[in-house]
N, C-alpha and C positions, 0 to 999 in steps of 0.2 A: 640248174636243176629243173626248170620248168618242164623240160622234155620228159623227165621221169614221171611227173604227175600226170602227163597225158598218155603214158604208155598203156597199151592194151591190158585189160584186166584190173586196172586200178580205178575203182569207182570215184574216189575223191583223193585229193592231195593228202588229207589226214590218214586215210586208210593206206595209201602208198607208203607213208612214213611210219605209221604205227602198226599197221597190219592187224593181226588177230587181237591184240590187247584192246584196241579201240572198239572193235566189234563187241567184245565181252563187256566193256564199260557201258556201251550204248544199250546192250541187252539188259544189264542190271538196272540202269536208269529207267528204261521203258517198263520193266517189270514193277519197279517201285511206284512209278506214276500210275500204272494200271491198278495196283493194289490200293493205293490211296483213293483213287476214284471209286473203286468198288466199296471200300470201307465208308466213304462219304455217302454213297448211295444207300447202303444198309442203314447208316445213322439217320438219314432223312426219312427212310421208310419205316423206321422203328415207331414213329408216332402215328402210323397209318393203321394201327391195329383196330380190332373191332370197337365200335362205339359202345359206351356203357348203356345198359338198359335205360329206357326213358323213365323219368320220375312218374310215380303213380299220382292219382288225385290226392291221396293222403299226404304224399311228399310235398306237393304244391301247397296244400292247406297249411302244413307245418311251416313251410318257408314264408308264406304270407304272414304268419303270426310271429315269427322270430324277430327279436330285436336285441341289440346289444344291451347289457345291463346298465352301463353308464348312460345317463340321460342325454348328455351332450353328444356322445357318440351315436346314440340311437336317433337323435334328431338329424345328424348328418347322414346316417344310413338311410333314413326315410326319404330325405331330400335328394340323395345322390345315387344310392345303390338299389333300393327296393324296386324301383320301376322295372329293372331288367333281371335282377337276381331273386326276386320274390314271386315271379310268375313264369309260366312256360314261355321261353324265348330262346334265342340262340345262346344266351349267357348261361353259365352253370348256375344251377339253383342253390340258394343259400342252404348250407348244411347237408346237401345231398352228396354223400361221400363218393359214390361212383363217378360223378362228374368232376370231382376235384382231385382224385387220386393222381392222375398223370400230371396235372398242373402243379400240385403240391410237390411232386418229385423234382420239379425244376429248381426248387429252392426259393427261399424268401426274397433273395436279391433279384432273381429273374422276375418274380411276380410283382415286386415293388416297381421294377423298371417298366413292366407292362402297364401297370396302373398309372405311373407318372407320365409316360410317353404316349399311352394309348396302344391298343393292340387289336388287330382285326377290326371288329365293329365297336370295340370299347373306346370311348373318347378319352383323351388325355385327362388325367387326374380323376377319372370316373365321374366327371362333372362336379367334383368336390374341390373347387378352386381354393377354398380356405382350409383344407385339411393339411396338417403337418405330416411329415414322414412317419412319425410315431402313430398318428391317428390312422394313416393309410395301412400301416402294419397291423394295427388292432382290427381294422375292418377286414383285411385279408384273412387274419386268423379267425375272425367271427364267421366270415363266409365259408371257410373251409370246415370249421368245427361245428358251426351252428349254435354256438354258445359263447 
């Protein structure tokens, strides 16, 4: 039967044997792959919305003064978090809701993973090598809520 596969008009052996059904399957697979690629592109671009308004001087002064209520947690915050999250920097400002809205929407698990492993310019563990997961969660909550 090899001569049938080479007959004029048959692009491939598969098309020679299957004909139109194979072309329909290939078209559906191609359409599905393209739709998944487009959906992935939209998902990636969803985070590219407008940046929140920058914090005002009053927001920065408030962040500089904020501390967790628990004294031990406050000491760890001052040692590890305040340097970046209490001043104007690339890090989201403590208690500044517009900067935390999209991050908080990722969920506690994603934020905890970012803190543990490091993310973008943030170092692993946020430089708090002696923080437990519970303390990291408390610090994340503090940074988002500002209280």
